[in-house]
PASEBA-1860 file (N, C-alpha, C; in nm, 3 decimals):
! residues 208
1> MDDLVEKS> 8.918/11.327/11.116/8.793/11.375/11.113/8.711/11.343/11.249 ~ 8.642/11.436/11.298/8.576/11.402/11.426/8.448/11.326/11.386 ~ 8.446/11.193/11.421/8.342/11.106/11.369/8.220/11.117/11.449 ~ 8.213/11.195/11.554/8.088/11.214/11.633/7.981/11.274/11.544 ~ 8.008/11.340/11.430/7.908/11.400/11.345/7.854/11.297/11.243 ~ 7.912/11.173/11.238/7.862/11.073/11.143/7.753/10.995/11.199 ~ 7.666/10.943/11.115/7.564/10.841/11.159/7.635/10.714/11.192 ~ 7.582/10.647/11.289/7.653/10.518/11.329/7.597/10.396/11.269
9> YLASSDSG> 7.497/10.408/11.187/7.441/10.296/11.113/7.528/10.249/11.000 ~ 7.520/10.126/10.959/7.597/10.087/10.841/7.551/10.169/10.730 ~ 7.652/10.228/10.661/7.623/10.313/10.543/7.600/10.234/10.427 ~ 7.506/10.267/10.329/7.494/10.191/10.208/7.535/10.269/10.087 ~ 7.573/10.203/9.982/7.613/10.257/9.858/7.499/10.256/9.757 ~ 7.517/10.324/9.647/7.408/10.320/9.555/7.367/10.184/9.507 ~ 7.466/10.082/9.509/7.439/9.943/9.476/7.363/9.874/9.579 ~ 7.349/9.934/9.694/7.279/9.863/9.812/7.376/9.792/9.897
17> KRFITASV> 7.504/9.791/9.861/7.611/9.724/9.951/7.625/9.805/10.072 ~ 7.645/9.731/10.191/7.659/9.805/10.315/7.813/9.819/10.344 ~ 7.840/9.922/10.411/7.982/9.965/10.443/7.985/9.996/10.584 ~ 8.104/9.983/10.654/8.125/10.036/10.789/8.211/10.160/10.785 ~ 8.173/10.246/10.863/8.244/10.385/10.876/8.336/10.366/11.009 ~ 8.426/10.467/11.025/8.499/10.469/11.149/8.412/10.488/11.266 ~ 8.304/10.563/11.254/8.218/10.579/11.368/8.149/10.460/11.420 ~ 8.116/10.362/11.326/8.066/10.235/11.365/8.167/10.150/11.439
25> LLEYLFCK> 8.281/10.151/11.390/8.399/10.079/11.449/8.415/10.132/11.597 ~ 8.409/10.265/11.625/8.424/10.327/11.756/8.314/10.274/11.846 ~ 8.196/10.279/11.793/8.079/10.227/11.879/8.109/10.077/11.923 ~ 8.145/10.000/11.827/8.186/9.858/11.851/8.284/9.853/11.951 ~ 8.389/9.928/11.957/8.504/9.920/12.047/8.457/9.963/12.182 ~ 8.359/10.056/12.187/8.308/10.098/12.316/8.240/9.987/12.383 ~ 8.135/9.923/12.312/8.068/9.816/12.350/7.993/9.747/12.227 ~ 8.017/9.617/12.213/7.963/9.545/12.096/7.815/9.563/12.087
33> RFIYFMNC> 7.749/9.584/12.205/7.592/9.585/12.208/7.546/9.709/12.133 ~ 7.624/9.807/12.125/7.592/9.926/12.051/7.550/9.890/11.908 ~ 7.622/9.793/11.850/7.602/9.760/11.709/7.466/9.686/11.708 ~ 7.429/9.611/11.804/7.296/9.537/11.813/7.179/9.637/11.819 ~ 7.200/9.731/11.912/7.093/9.828/11.933/7.074/9.923/11.817 ~ 7.185/9.957/11.747/7.173/10.052/11.635/7.129/9.984/11.505 ~ 7.195/9.869/11.482/7.161/9.809/11.339/7.068/9.693/11.340 ~ 7.042/9.645/11.455/6.933/9.541/11.460/6.797/9.598/11.511
41> LCIEQNEE> 6.797/9.667/11.617/6.678/9.721/11.673/6.652/9.870/11.618 ~ 6.751/9.931/11.549/6.737/10.061/11.492/6.703/10.165/11.589 ~ 6.756/10.158/11.707/6.734/10.255/11.819/6.848/10.355/11.816 ~ 6.812/10.488/11.785/6.917/10.590/11.777/6.968/10.633/11.902 ~ 7.087/10.682/11.908/7.133/10.757/12.025/7.084/10.896/12.017 ~ 7.073/10.952/12.138/7.024/11.089/12.147/7.142/11.186/12.134 ~ 7.168/11.236/12.014/7.277/11.318/11.988/7.239/11.472/11.998 ~ 7.111/11.500/11.987/7.064/11.639/11.964/7.128/11.732/12.080
49> SRYKVMVG> 7.135/11.687/12.206/7.175/11.762/12.309/7.324/11.801/12.301 ~ 7.397/11.733/12.212/7.538/11.764/12.194/7.572/11.842/12.070 ~ 7.455/11.897/12.004/7.479/11.964/11.885/7.571/12.093/11.896 ~ 7.550/12.170/11.993/7.629/12.291/12.014/7.773/12.246/12.034 ~ 7.795/12.137/12.129/7.927/12.096/12.149/8.004/12.059/12.016 ~ 7.930/11.983/11.936/7.990/11.934/11.810/8.021/12.046/11.716 ~ 7.932/12.147/11.705/7.963/12.269/11.623/8.083/12.339/11.671 ~ 8.096/12.357/11.810/8.204/12.413/11.863/8.332/12.351/11.841
57> RDLHDRKE> 8.329/12.213/11.839/8.452/12.133/11.811/8.487/12.154/11.666 ~ 8.391/12.157/11.568/8.422/12.166/11.432/8.486/12.302/11.407 ~ 8.437/12.409/11.465/8.501/12.536/11.446/8.646/12.541/11.505 ~ 8.662/12.489/11.624/8.782/12.488/11.683/8.886/12.404/11.602 ~ 8.847/12.290/11.549/8.933/12.213/11.468/8.980/12.283/11.343 ~ 8.883/12.354/11.282/8.923/12.427/11.157/9.029/12.533/11.187 ~ 9.005/12.595/11.295/9.104/12.705/11.334/9.247/12.645/11.363 ~ 9.247/12.520/11.431/9.369/12.460/11.465/9.445/12.407/11.339
65> KVNADYLR> 9.373/12.374/11.237/9.431/12.312/11.116/9.495/12.415/11.031 ~ 9.458/12.549/11.041/9.510/12.639/10.943/9.664/12.646/10.943 ~ 9.731/12.641/11.057/9.876/12.644/11.073/9.939/12.518/11.096 ~ 9.899/12.413/11.020/9.948/12.275/11.044/10.073/12.234/10.970 ~ 10.126/12.325/10.886/10.234/12.289/10.801/10.364/12.247/10.891 ~ 10.383/12.307/11.001/10.493/12.277/11.086/10.489/12.135/11.146 ~ 10.359/12.084/11.159/10.338/11.938/11.202/10.383/11.848/11.098 ~ 10.344/11.882/10.976/10.389/11.787/10.859/10.538/11.788/10.847
73> KRIGAVDK> 10.598/11.896/10.864/10.743/11.901/10.849/10.814/11.812/10.954 ~ 10.757/11.823/11.071/10.808/11.734/11.178/10.796/11.579/11.148 ~ 10.685/11.550/11.081/10.662/11.407/11.041/10.758/11.373/10.933 ~ 10.796/11.461/10.840/10.871/11.440/10.722/10.789/11.411/10.607 ~ 10.674/11.475/10.596/10.576/11.462/10.488/10.624/11.538/10.373 ~ 10.621/11.472/10.256/10.653/11.540/10.130/10.541/11.587/10.050 ~ 10.426/11.528/10.075/10.304/11.573/10.002/10.183/11.544/10.097 ~ 10.070/11.606/10.077/9.956/11.598/10.160/9.828/11.608/10.071
81> KISVFMVS> 9.735/11.522/10.121/9.596/11.539/10.057/9.498/11.561/10.171 ~ 9.410/11.662/10.158/9.328/11.691/10.275/9.177/11.651/10.246 ~ 9.121/11.596/10.358/8.979/11.552/10.355/8.954/11.457/10.240 ~ 9.026/11.350/10.255/9.021/11.238/10.152/8.919/11.134/10.172 ~ 8.817/11.121/10.094/8.717/11.018/10.109/8.757/10.903/10.020 ~ 8.743/10.782/10.093/8.789/10.657/10.033/8.689/10.539/10.064 ~ 8.692/10.439/9.974/8.604/10.329/9.994/8.689/10.202/9.955 ~ 8.665/10.104/10.032/8.726/9.972/10.004/8.609/9.873/9.992
89> DRYRIKGE> 8.590/9.826/9.866/8.496/9.720/9.838/8.537/9.593/9.896 ~ 8.659/9.565/9.903/8.720/9.443/9.948/8.680/9.419/10.098 ~ 8.696/9.526/10.180/8.670/9.512/10.322/8.546/9.578/10.366 ~ 8.477/9.641/10.271/8.341/9.699/10.296/8.356/9.806/10.401 ~ 8.450/9.891/10.386/8.470/10.016/10.475/8.479/10.139/10.386 ~ 8.437/10.244/10.450/8.448/10.379/10.383/8.466/10.484/10.482 ~ 8.515/10.599/10.441/8.534/10.711/10.538/8.624/10.824/10.479 ~ 8.617/10.935/10.547/8.697/11.048/10.509/8.806/11.077/10.609
97> VDEVLTLS> 8.926/11.083/10.564/9.049/11.106/10.650/9.081/11.250/10.648 ~ 9.110/11.312/10.765/9.153/11.452/10.776/9.262/11.479/10.676 ~ 9.377/11.403/10.683/9.482/11.421/10.588/9.549/11.281/10.559 ~ 9.592/11.269/10.433/9.671/11.158/10.379/9.805/11.212/10.346 ~ 9.908/11.170/10.414/10.041/11.216/10.400/10.132/11.117/10.326 ~ 10.213/11.170/10.228/10.314/11.082/10.173/10.437/11.124/10.233 ~ 10.508/11.020/10.285/10.645/11.041/10.361/10.757/11.030/10.274 ~ 10.873/11.073/10.333/11.001/11.068/10.251/11.047/10.935/10.213
105> DGTMAPLD> 10.998/10.831/10.286/11.039/10.696/10.254/10.951/10.626/10.145 ~ 10.845/10.701/10.105/10.765/10.645/9.999/10.642/10.582/10.051 ~ 10.630/10.562/10.187/10.509/10.523/10.251/10.406/10.633/10.268 ~ 10.281/10.598/10.305/10.181/10.693/10.337/10.134/10.672/10.475 ~ 10.064/10.786/10.520/10.014/10.774/10.660/9.890/10.862/10.677 ~ 9.798/10.827/10.754/9.684/10.906/10.791/9.717/11.004/10.902 ~ 9.664/11.117/10.909/9.679/11.214/11.011/9.541/11.254/11.052 ~ 9.511/11.234/11.182/9.368/11.261/11.235/9.376/11.363/11.344
113> YKFAEYKD> 9.284/11.469/11.347/9.278/11.568/11.447/9.181/11.527/11.549 ~ 9.214/11.539/11.679/9.114/11.504/11.783/9.096/11.630/11.871 ~ 8.971/11.668/11.884/8.941/11.774/11.986/8.935/11.708/12.122 ~ 9.057/11.680/12.173/9.074/11.610/12.303/9.206/11.642/12.361 ~ 9.227/11.613/12.487/9.343/11.626/12.557/9.409/11.489/12.551 ~ 9.544/11.490/12.549/9.624/11.359/12.555/9.624/11.329/12.705 ~ 9.595/11.212/12.739/9.585/11.160/12.883/9.699/11.054/12.911 ~ 9.816/11.082/12.860/9.927/10.997/12.883/9.909/10.853/12.817
121> TIFKTHRY> 9.816/10.836/12.737/9.806/10.714/12.667/9.713/10.731/12.545 ~ 9.739/10.657/12.440/9.653/10.660/12.320/9.545/10.552/12.340 ~ 9.418/10.590/12.345/9.315/10.507/12.364/9.304/10.407/12.245 ~ 9.237/10.297/12.281/9.222/10.185/12.182/9.131/10.243/12.065 ~ 9.035/10.326/12.094/8.953/10.379/11.994/9.031/10.477/11.899 ~ 9.121/10.554/11.947/9.202/10.641/11.862/9.292/10.554/11.778 ~ 9.352/10.458/11.849/9.451/10.374/11.779/9.388/10.299/11.663 ~ 9.270/10.241/11.676/9.213/10.156/11.575/9.138/10.251/11.472
129> QIIFYALL> 9.106/10.368/11.508/9.050/10.455/11.401/9.167/10.488/11.301 ~ 9.287/10.509/11.361/9.406/10.530/11.269/9.427/10.407/11.188 ~ 9.422/10.292/11.241/9.446/10.169/11.165/9.337/10.153/11.067 ~ 9.214/10.189/11.093/9.102/10.188/10.992/9.135/10.269/10.872 ~ 9.182/10.399/10.907/9.217/10.485/10.797/9.336/10.435/10.718 ~ 9.431/10.381/10.789/9.543/10.321/10.723/9.510/10.214/10.619 ~ 9.424/10.130/10.661/9.367/10.017/10.569/9.303/10.082/10.446 ~ 9.228/10.186/10.464/9.162/10.249/10.344/9.274/10.312/10.252
137> IKETFGVD> 9.373/10.370/10.313/9.481/10.432/10.231/9.560/10.318/10.161 ~ 9.594/10.213/10.229/9.664/10.103/10.175/9.584/10.042/10.056 ~ 9.448/10.026/10.067/9.369/9.975/9.960/9.350/10.071/9.844 ~ 9.346/10.193/9.884/9.314/10.301/9.769/9.437/10.323/9.692 ~ 9.553/10.346/9.754/9.672/10.396/9.689/9.779/10.278/9.653 ~ 9.746/10.165/9.710/9.841/10.049/9.683/9.973/10.075/9.734 ~ 9.992/10.139/9.856/10.119/10.159/9.903/10.132/10.115/10.052 ~ 10.251/10.099/10.107/10.261/10.051/10.244/10.224/10.159/10.337
145> VNRGFVVY> 10.151/10.129/10.443/10.115/10.217/10.555/10.159/10.146/10.682 ~ 10.265/10.203/10.743/10.314/10.134/10.855/10.308/10.231/10.990 ~ 10.249/10.347/10.970/10.224/10.440/11.083/10.121/10.544/11.052 ~ 10.070/10.599/11.163/9.974/10.708/11.147/10.000/10.800/11.259 ~ 9.921/10.919/11.250/9.942/11.021/11.348/9.817/11.076/11.393 ~ 9.817/11.120/11.527/9.704/11.189/11.588/9.744/11.321/11.646 ~ 9.671/11.429/11.625/9.697/11.554/11.681/9.584/11.584/11.783 ~ 9.633/11.598/11.912/9.536/11.637/12.017/9.541/11.788/12.029
153> TRSKNLLK> 9.429/11.845/11.979/9.433/11.988/11.965/9.413/12.058/12.101 ~ 9.356/11.993/12.196/9.344/12.050/12.327/9.461/12.033/12.424 ~ 9.571/11.977/12.357/9.696/11.957/12.432/9.798/12.039/12.347 ~ 9.766/12.152/12.296/9.847/12.243/12.222/9.903/12.174/12.095 ~ 9.817/12.101/12.027/9.854/12.041/11.903/9.961/11.929/11.924 ~ 9.950/11.856/12.029/10.050/11.752/12.058/10.032/11.652/11.951 ~ 10.149/11.610/11.890/10.144/11.509/11.785/10.198/11.380/11.841 ~ 10.123/11.267/11.814/10.152/11.136/11.862/10.154/11.037/11.742
161> EISIIDEN> 10.263/10.963/11.736/10.277/10.861/11.622/10.236/10.727/11.668 ~ 10.153/10.659/11.575/10.104/10.521/11.603/10.170/10.430/11.508 ~ 10.244/10.334/11.562/10.301/10.235/11.464/10.205/10.131/11.425 ~ 10.202/10.079/11.302/10.112/9.983/11.254/10.184/9.874/11.195 ~ 10.143/9.742/11.235/10.195/9.619/11.182/10.082/9.535/11.122 ~ 10.121/9.428/11.049/10.014/9.345/10.986/9.914/9.285/11.095 ~ 9.962/9.253/11.200/9.881/9.196/11.309/9.761/9.297/11.334 ~ 9.791/9.426/11.341/9.692/9.525/11.355/9.586/9.528/11.263
169> FNELIGFI> 9.626/9.514/11.128/9.530/9.505/11.024/9.447/9.373/11.031 ~ 9.502/9.269/11.067/9.428/9.147/11.077/9.326/9.152/11.200 ~ 9.369/9.219/11.303/9.274/9.231/11.419/9.158/9.323/11.370 ~ 9.187/9.436/11.306/9.079/9.522/11.254/8.983/9.455/11.167 ~ 9.034/9.376/11.070/8.954/9.294/10.982/8.858/9.195/11.057 ~ 8.908/9.137/11.169/8.824/9.059/11.253/8.719/9.143/11.321 ~ 8.747/9.267/11.360/8.644/9.355/11.418/8.532/9.385/11.308 ~ 8.577/9.407/11.193/8.479/9.437/11.084/8.394/9.321/11.052
177> DEIFEISE> 8.447/9.209/11.052/8.366/9.080/11.024/8.261/9.065/11.136 ~ 8.307/9.092/11.259/8.208/9.068/11.369/8.102/9.171/11.365 ~ 8.129/9.302/11.325/8.027/9.394/11.319/7.925/9.357/11.220 ~ 7.970/9.305/11.095/7.873/9.258/11.000/7.793/9.143/11.054 ~ 7.856/9.047/11.126/7.793/8.934/11.179/7.682/8.962/11.273 ~ 7.714/9.051/11.366/7.611/9.101/11.467/7.491/9.180/11.395 ~ 7.519/9.251/11.291/7.424/9.332/11.220/7.340/9.241/11.131 ~ 7.397/9.140/11.079/7.321/9.056/10.979/7.247/8.941/11.048
185> RCYFPKVS> 7.314/8.883/11.153/7.255/8.777/11.226/7.163/8.825/11.338 ~ 7.186/8.948/11.383/7.114/9.007/11.493/7.116/8.931/11.626 ~ 7.237/8.883/11.659/7.257/8.814/11.787/7.292/8.920/11.886 ~ 7.263/8.891/12.020/7.296/8.982/12.126/7.433/8.949/12.178 ~ 7.525/9.031/12.155/7.669/9.006/12.200/7.682/9.026/12.349 ~ 7.800/8.991/12.401/7.833/9.004/12.542/7.854/9.150/12.565 ~ 7.829/9.194/12.681/7.841/9.337/12.730/7.993/9.364/12.751 ~ 8.034/9.490/12.746/8.168/9.527/12.775/8.205/9.484/12.913
193> KNKMKCID> 8.335/9.439/12.927/8.385/9.394/13.048/8.403/9.518/13.151 ~ 8.423/9.635/13.089/8.440/9.761/13.167/8.303/9.814/13.208 ~ 8.258/9.779/13.327/8.121/9.821/13.364/8.114/9.974/13.396 ~ 8.230/10.047/13.392/8.224/10.192/13.410/8.158/10.253/13.286 ~ 8.167/10.186/13.175/8.115/10.231/13.048/7.959/10.240/13.059 ~ 7.898/10.159/13.143/7.757/10.140/13.159/7.691/10.262/13.225 ~ 7.771/10.331/13.307/7.706/10.440/13.385/7.638/10.544/13.304 ~ 7.709/10.597/13.197/7.650/10.699/13.116/7.602/10.653/12.986
201> CCYKNICI> 7.597/10.525/12.964/7.548/10.459/12.833/7.406/10.499/12.799 ~ 7.381/10.548/12.678/7.250/10.580/12.638/7.148/10.467/12.630 ~ 7.206/10.347/12.632/7.128/10.228/12.625/7.107/10.154/12.756 ~ 7.152/10.206/12.862/7.158/10.138/12.988/7.013/10.098/13.042 ~ 6.913/10.173/13.009/6.783/10.141/13.054/6.716/10.021/12.978 ~ 6.772/9.989/12.864/6.709/9.877/12.790/6.816/9.760/12.771 ~ 6.932/9.780/12.817/7.031/9.675/12.816/7.027/9.578/12.924 ~ 7.027/9.452/12.894/7.007/9.350/13.007/7.152/9.326/13.076
END
């Protein structure tokens, strides 16, 4: 799912419990200060100017997904569930996965479509979004999830596999805990070490 269309604040349930979505995780991975500005100061990002772009992406993705059976065959999927919404009370995360695949070895895997070109590497944000979805699947279905898949639609539906080990889940849980800590304690985290991110950042004028 293209998480650019999601709100980046912590989502709340009917019970008032707060959950993290994949889009919140992506903001955190870009720069931890995004969590402070969004969840503590409640300063929204200006997304309106990208509305047409996001609509275009959605239409493009739908078109690309129509003939995706050959991708599943390459993966070795024996079953699929499309647009699966899941919630984990244990880890306080929630989200909708493009596809949840059952593989021939009995494990399951998330498959995520990206309206993007493959740039010779899988970005950290793409990798941990897959791990995020994998944790949701593992908690929801009670099965092993040791890999996930990303389809780069702007690279002719290039399929890339991401291996997942327990260490990845542990690191993700650490990220989740820190997101809640920043949001609840409202402390000002360190800025990203990659200063190139600051150039086009929507918070650059108020970030120290």
